[in-house]
C-alpha positions in Angstrom: -1.4 15.5 23.1 -4.5 13.7 22.1 -6.8 12.0 24.7 -7.1 8.3 24.5 -10.5 7.2 23.2 -10.6 4.2 25.7 -9.5 5.7 29.0 -9.0 9.4 28.4 -5.3 9.3 29.2 -2.5 10.7 27.0 -2.1 9.2 23.6 1.2 9.7 21.8 2.2 9.1 18.2 3.4 5.6 17.5 5.4 4.1 14.7 3.4 2.7 11.8 3.1 -1.1 11.5 2.3 -2.8 8.3 1.3 -1.8 4.8 -2.2 -0.8 5.7 -1.1 1.7 8.4 1.5 3.2 6.1 -1.0 3.6 3.3 -3.5 5.2 5.7 -0.8 7.6 6.9 0.1 8.5 3.3 -3.4 9.1 2.1 -5.3 10.4 5.1 -4.8 12.6 8.2 -5.0 9.6 10.5 -1.9 8.6 12.4 -1.0 5.7 14.7 -1.2 6.5 18.4 -0.6 4.6 21.7 -1.9 5.4 25.2 0.6 5.5 27.9 -1.9 4.7 30.6 -3.9 1.7 29.2 -1.8 0.6 26.3 -4.5 1.2 23.7 -3.1 1.5 20.1 -5.0 2.7 17.1 -5.5 5.4 14.5 -6.6 8.9 15.4 -6.9 12.2 13.5 -3.8 14.3 13.0 -2.7 16.7 15.7 -1.8 19.4 13.2 -3.3 20.3 9.8 -1.6 18.7 6.8 1.2 20.8 5.3 1.4 22.2 1.8 3.2 19.1 0.5 0.2 16.8 1.1 -1.2 17.0 -2.5 2.3 16.2 -3.9 2.7 13.3 -1.5 -0.7 11.9 -2.4 0.1 12.2 -6.1 3.4 10.4 -5.5 1.7 7.6 -3.7 -1.0 7.3 -6.4 1.7 7.1 -9.2 3.6 4.5 -7.2 0.4 2.4 -6.8 -0.4 2.6 -10.6 3.2 1.7 -11.6 3.2 -1.2 -9.2 -0.1 -2.5 -10.5 1.1 -2.3 -14.1 4.3 -4.2 -13.2 2.3 -6.9 -11.4 0.0 -7.4 -14.4 2.9 -7.5 -16.8 4.7 -10.1 -14.6 1.5 -12.1 -14.4 1.3 -12.1 -18.2 4.9 -13.1 -18.6 4.5 -16.0 -16.2 1.3 -17.1 -18.0 3.1 -17.0 -21.4 6.0 -19.0 -20.0 3.7 -21.6 -18.5 1.8 -21.9 -21.8 5.1 -22.2 -23.7 6.3 -25.0 -21.4 3.1 -27.0 -21.7 2.8 -26.8 -25.5 6.4 -26.3 -27.0 5.4 -27.5 -30.4 2.3 -25.4 -30.7 4.2 -22.3 -32.0 6.4 -24.4 -34.3 3.5 -26.2 -36.0 1.7 -22.9 -36.9 4.9 -21.4 -38.2 5.6 -24.4 -40.5 2.1 -24.4 -42.0 2.7 -20.9 -43.5 
């Protein structure tokens, strides 16, 4: 067990809450802990060294973040194109007729 940084009591592992804690858990050796004595909750260094699958896990997270970013930008472009088409419906037709 890890000692609590606030009171020195016993800090046990706690479930992650939110995206930031999950991302921190996936990328670093820090994990969420809670003190049984004072109720403190926060991130502390890992109790054990990271296993051999850590580089693969980090790569998987990195690929997921890149794919998500690309999809968000593609969706933003599609929304922008749709809004522009709705505002100026004749803009495309007038340029096509002039040729």
